[in-house]
C-alpha positions in Angstrom: 115.9 92.0 135.3 115.6 94.5 132.6 113.5 93.1 129.4 114.8 92.8 126.1 113.4 95.0 123.5 112.7 93.7 120.0 116.3 95.4 118.7 118.1 93.7 120.7 116.2 90.2 120.0 116.4 90.7 116.4 120.2 91.8 116.8 120.8 88.6 118.8 119.1 86.0 116.6 121.0 87.9 113.6 124.0 87.4 115.1 123.3 83.6 115.7 122.1 82.8 112.2 125.3 84.4 110.9 127.7 82.6 113.0 126.3 79.4 112.2 126.3 80.1 108.2 129.9 81.4 108.3 130.0 79.9 104.8 126.8 81.5 103.3 128.0 84.5 101.4 130.7 82.2 99.1 129.4 81.3 95.4 126.5 78.9 96.3 126.2 75.9 93.4 122.7 76.8 92.0 121.7 74.6 89.2 120.2 77.2 86.2 116.8 76.2 85.0 117.3 75.8 81.5 119.9 72.7 81.9 116.6 70.8 82.8 114.9 71.2 79.5 111.9 73.5 78.7 109.4 70.7 79.7 111.4 69.3 83.0 108.9 69.0 86.3 111.7 70.5 87.5 112.4 73.5 85.4 111.6 76.4 87.8 113.1 80.3 87.3 115.6 80.7 90.0 114.9 83.9 91.5 117.2 86.4 93.7 115.9 89.3 95.7 118.4 92.3 95.7 116.8 94.1 98.8 114.8 93.0 101.5 113.2 95.5 103.1 109.4 97.2 103.3 108.3 96.9 99.4 110.2 93.4 98.7 108.4 91.9 101.5 104.9 93.3 101.6 104.8 93.1 97.5 107.4 91.7 95.5 108.1 88.5 97.1 104.5 87.6 97.7 103.5 88.6 94.2 106.1 86.6 92.4 106.7 83.5 95.0 102.9 82.4 94.4 104.3 81.0 90.8 104.8 77.6 91.0 107.2 77.7 88.4 109.8 80.4 90.0 111.9 79.4 92.9 113.4 81.9 95.5 117.1 80.8 95.9 118.9 83.9 97.2 118.4 87.3 98.9 120.8 90.3 99.3 120.7 93.1 101.5 123.2 95.6 103.3 121.6 95.2 106.7 122.1 92.0 107.9 119.1 91.9 110.0 117.2 92.2 106.7 119.0 89.6 104.9 118.6 86.9 107.5 115.2 87.8 107.7 114.0 87.9 103.9 115.7 84.4 103.8 113.8 83.0 107.0 110.3 84.8 105.1 111.2 82.6 102.4 112.2 79.6 103.7 109.1 80.0 106.2 106.8 80.5 102.9 107.8 77.3 101.2 107.9 75.3 104.9 104.5 76.1 105.5 103.1 75.0 101.6 105.7 72.4 100.7 105.4 70.8 104.3 109.3 70.2 104.4 112.7 72.1 104.0 111.8 72.7 100.7 115.2 74.9 99.9 118.4 76.9 102.1 118.3 80.3 100.5 121.6 81.7 100.0 123.0 85.2 101.5 124.7 88.1 100.1 125.5 91.3 101.4 126.7 92.6 97.7 124.6 92.2 94.6 128.0 92.3 92.7 128.6 88.7 93.6 125.1 87.6 93.2 124.7 88.2 89.9 127.8 86.1 88.9 126.4 83.1 89.6 125.0 81.4 86.7 122.2 79.3 88.6 120.4 82.3 89.0 117.8 83.2 86.4 116.3 86.7 87.2 116.6 89.2 90.0 113.9 91.1 91.6 115.3 94.8 92.6 113.5 96.3 95.0 115.8 98.9 96.6 116.1 102.6 97.2 115.8 104.8 94.2 119.6 105.2 94.2 120.4 101.8 93.8 117.9 101.1 91.0 120.1 101.7 88.0 123.1 100.1 88.8 122.0 96.5 89.7 120.0 96.6 86.8 122.6 97.0 84.5 125.0 94.6 86.1 122.2 92.0 86.2 121.5 92.6 82.3 125.7 92.5 81.5 125.4 89.4 83.5 122.6 87.8 81.7 119.6 87.7 84.1 116.3 89.0 83.9 115.1 91.8 85.6 112.1 93.1 87.7 113.1 96.4 88.8 110.7 98.7 91.6 110.0 101.9 90.0 111.2 104.9 89.4 113.5 103.9 86.7 116.8 105.5 87.8 118.1 108.6 89.7 118.9 110.3 86.7 118.1 111.2 83.1 121.4 109.8 82.2 121.8 106.6 84.0 118.4 105.5 83.1 119.4 106.0 79.4 122.4 103.8 80.0 120.3 101.2 81.7 117.7 101.1 79.3 120.2 100.6 76.4 121.8 97.9 78.0 119.0 96.3 78.6 118.0 96.5 75.0 121.5 94.9 73.8 121.4 92.0 76.2 118.2 90.8 75.6 117.3 90.9 79.4 113.3 90.5 80.1 113.0 93.6 82.0 109.9 94.8 84.0 109.3 97.9 85.3 107.1 97.9 88.5 104.4 100.0 87.2 101.7 97.8 88.4 98.9 99.9 87.5 99.4 99.0 83.9 98.1 95.6 84.6 95.1 97.0 86.5 92.1 96.7 84.1 90.4 100.3 85.3 93.9 102.1 83.8 93.6 100.0 80.7 90.2 100.6 79.9 90.6 104.3 80.3 93.8 104.5 78.0 91.9 102.3 75.5 88.6 104.8 75.5 91.1 107.4 75.0 93.2 106.0 72.5 89.6 105.3 70.8 88.4 108.8 70.7 85.9 108.4 73.1 86.4 111.6 74.9 87.1 113.3 71.2 90.5 115.0 70.7 92.7 114.8 74.1 93.4 118.4 75.0 94.8 118.0 78.7 95.5 115.8 81.3 95.7 116.7 84.9 97.4 114.4 87.1 97.2 114.4 90.9 100.1 113.3 93.1 100.2 112.4 97.4 102.4 114.6 99.4 105.6 114.1 101.8 105.6 116.2 104.7 109.1 117.8 105.4 110.8 116.9 108.9 113.0 118.3 111.4 117.0 118.1 112.2 118.0 114.6 113.3 121.3 114.1 115.2 124.0 112.2 114.6 123.9 108.5 115.3 126.1 105.5 115.4 125.8 103.5 112.6 124.1 100.0 113.5 126.7 97.3 112.9 124.4 95.5 111.0 124.3 97.7 108.5 126.8 98.2 105.4 126.1 102.2 105.3 129.1 103.1 103.0 127.4 100.5 100.5 124.0 102.1 101.5 124.7 105.5 100.5 126.4 104.2 97.2 127.3 106.6 94.4 125.9 109.6 96.6 127.9 111.6 99.1 128.9 110.5 102.3 127.0 112.0 104.6 126.6 111.3 108.5 124.2 108.6 109.8 120.9 109.1 111.1 118.2 106.2 111.3 115.6 108.9 109.8 117.9 109.4 106.8 117.8 105.5 106.0 115.3 103.0 107.1 113.8 102.2 110.8 116.0 99.3 112.4 112.7 98.2 114.3 110.3 97.4 111.7 109.4 97.8 108.2 107.6 101.2 108.1 108.0 103.8 105.5 111.7 104.5 105.3 113.4 108.4 105.8 115.5 108.0 102.5 112.0 108.6 100.6 112.1 111.9 101.4 115.8 113.3 100.8 117.0 114.4 97.7 120.3 112.7 98.0 118.8 109.4 97.4 115.5 110.4 95.1 113.6 113.5 93.8 110.4 112.7 95.8 107.0 112.2 95.2 107.3 113.8 91.8 109.2 110.4 91.0 107.7 107.9 93.6 104.2 108.4 92.4 104.8 110.3 89.4 106.4 107.8 87.5 103.2 105.5 87.8 100.7 108.5 87.1 102.9 110.0 84.1 103.5 106.7 82.8 99.6 106.0 82.2 99.5 109.5 80.9 102.1 108.5 78.2 99.9 105.0 77.5 96.9 107.2 77.4 98.4 109.5 74.6 100.6 106.8 72.6 103.5 108.9 73.5 105.5 105.7 75.8 108.8 106.5 73.8 108.8 110.2 73.8 108.4 112.8 76.5 107.7 116.4 76.9 109.2 119.2 74.5 108.2 122.3 76.9 108.4 122.2 80.3 108.3 124.8 83.7 107.3 124.2 87.0 107.2 126.0 90.6 107.9 124.2 94.1 108.4 124.9 97.6 111.3 123.1 99.1 111.9 122.9 103.2 114.5 125.5 104.5 115.2 123.4 107.2 115.4 119.7 108.1 116.8 116.4 107.3 114.2 115.5 104.7 114.0 118.0 102.3 112.2 117.1 98.9 109.7 119.2 97.5 106.3 120.4 98.8 103.6 122.1 97.1 104.1 121.9 93.6 103.2 122.6 90.3 104.0 121.5 87.1 103.1 122.3 83.6 104.5 120.5 80.4 103.6 120.4 76.7 104.2 117.2 74.2 104.7 117.3 70.5 101.0 116.2 69.9 99.9 119.7 71.4 98.8 118.0 74.7 99.3 120.2 77.9 99.6 118.3 81.0 99.6 119.6 84.6 101.0 117.8 87.6 100.2 118.7 91.2 99.4 117.7 94.7 96.2 119.7 94.5 94.3 117.5 91.8 92.8 114.5 93.2 95.5 111.5 93.2 95.1 109.8 89.7 94.8 110.6 86.0 92.6 112.8 84.2 92.2 112.9 80.8 90.5 115.6 79.1 89.2 116.0 75.6 86.9 118.1 72.8 83.8 115.7 73.9 84.5 114.9 77.6 86.6 113.3 80.3 88.1 110.2 82.3 88.9 110.2 85.3 91.0 106.9 86.5 92.8 106.0 89.8 94.0 103.1 92.1 90.3 102.9 94.1 90.9 100.8 97.2 94.2 99.3 95.9 97.6 100.0 97.9 100.9 98.3 97.5 101.6 98.5 101.5 99.6 99.7 104.5 101.8 102.8 104.7 101.0 104.0 101.5 100.3 107.9 101.6 97.1 107.6 99.7 93.5 108.4 101.5 91.3 105.6 100.2 88.4 107.3 100.8 88.8 109.8 98.5 89.9 107.6 95.5 87.3 104.5 96.1 85.7 105.1 92.3 88.5 103.8 90.4 87.1 104.5 87.2 84.7 107.7 86.6 83.8 110.1 83.5 81.6 113.1 82.5 79.5 110.8 80.2 79.0 107.4 82.5 78.3 105.6 79.3 81.5 106.0 78.2 82.6 103.0 80.3 80.7 101.1 78.8 81.9 101.4 75.6 84.0 98.5 75.1 86.7 99.2 72.0 85.5 97.0 68.9 87.7 93.9 67.0 88.9 96.9 64.6 90.0 99.6 67.2 93.0 100.0 69.5 93.4 97.3 71.9 96.4 98.1 74.5 98.5 95.3 75.9 96.7 92.8 78.5 98.6 92.0 81.7 96.0 90.7 84.7 99.0 90.1 87.2 102.5 92.6 86.8 104.6 89.9 88.4 103.1 87.0 86.3 103.4 88.8 83.3 107.4 89.0 83.8 107.4 85.3 84.6 105.3 84.8 81.4 108.1 86.6 79.0 110.8 85.2 80.7 109.3 81.8 79.6 108.1 83.0 76.1 110.9 85.6 75.7 108.4 88.1 74.7 108.4 92.1 75.8 106.5 92.7 79.1 103.7 95.2 79.3 106.3 97.8 81.2 109.6 97.2 79.4 112.7 99.2 80.0 112.3 102.0 77.2 108.9 102.9 78.5 110.4 102.9 82.3 113.0 105.1 81.1 110.5 107.4 79.7 108.1 107.7 82.2 110.8 108.3 84.6 112.9 110.6 82.9 109.5 113.0 82.2 109.5 113.1 86.2 113.3 113.8 86.5 112.9 117.0 84.0 109.8 117.9 85.7 112.1 117.8 89.2 114.5 120.0 87.2 111.9 122.5 86.1 111.2 122.9 89.4 114.7 124.4 90.5 115.1 126.8 87.4 112.9 129.8 86.6 110.9 130.2 83.2 110.2 127.6 81.0 112.5 124.7 79.8 112.4 123.6 76.0 113.3 120.0 75.8 114.5 117.3 72.7 112.6 114.3 73.9 114.8 112.3 71.1 118.4 113.5 72.1 117.1 113.6 75.8 118.8 117.4 75.9 117.3 121.0 77.4 117.5 123.2 74.0 119.9 125.9 75.0 120.1 126.0 78.5 123.8 124.2 79.7 122.7 124.5 83.4 119.6 122.1 83.1 121.5 119.7 81.0 124.3 119.4 83.9 121.4 118.1 85.8 120.8 115.6 83.4 123.3 113.5 85.6 124.9 113.6 88.8 128.7 113.2 90.2 129.0 109.6 91.7 130.9 108.3 94.2 133.6 106.1 93.7 133.9 102.7 93.5 130.0 102.4 93.0 128.2 104.4 90.3 127.5 103.2 86.4 
């Protein structure tokens, strides 16, 4: 007798589960938290998880569900296996800790139906990059608060619209730039802002890399995947598993290495490190004024994001920033009187993060080690302090204050990465107006600030 594979077992489980939940995709009745009153014991923030893949399961759900004033009430995914397993993950977590059937988590295949539910207070969006801006925009317009995985958008144009709408609606928005909630990054930026290394001159950023791949054959679309919606606003291309995500596990997905769905490591990790560079410089609401880059791109194969690269950017304050995969992974601030280097150390969001822990054990370093014990005084610059990134978002939902990584900050760190990617494609130096968010006298570069969007998806 032929032994069943894990793939067969999972699919049979999903079929059985969906058959028994025929009504699970209709709009549920969830009572919004605000009807109970501010101090009622049942006052929980009702949260829905959009995207139930690797980052959601290993990071966003665990880092949010641990807070007693939250309650996950719904999940959404275009892959029905991941949808059911997301529901199961949450319900099992509650059952183990509450000792009973705590909640029946509702399932949605379409986030647009989910955000219509008035009983949902907030959403966490843990989808591929090309599905970041649109769900955030529609959630904000529906009155939801939002936690969005980085990078903020696929293009500068949709990032600008997203930030504007979030501010217009008053939604509490946090981007997943969790380095801001790590003490070494805050301290490094405070020391730089308070002149401990003198006048800042240059910033050197190192990012991990992604290997290219081979050509992959066309495959039948799995019956559990709504592939058309997964592609979203991007062009129709044939399905192959390594273009999307693994069907048997939650390991690192192939879409991360396809330019159709993202820009590669320049946004994947660049959104983290350029955000810290902006924080240290005090340019969180601006961007480069000059930028030039060079990069190699695969000449064949499915995975076609940039390979080795070098970006040089200049800001209005005169600081030059160099970004390359040849630098140590992290951010090095260099000033007239010394330098400070900061990185994650041993911290990793998921086990498949492409970063060598052995090379990055020292999370904070300086040319003069004494600088690191020079704590800013009461009359010096003190940056926003958060000890838990998801927790900061939850607190701000309750007090309606801005979190540590709000929408405009998210957009600016992402747009600096995106124009770096544009510079990789074009020869020579590009001049950029960060106020207008347009390149100066370069129509070709400006045409790359947005992308055509496939109906009926997109912003």
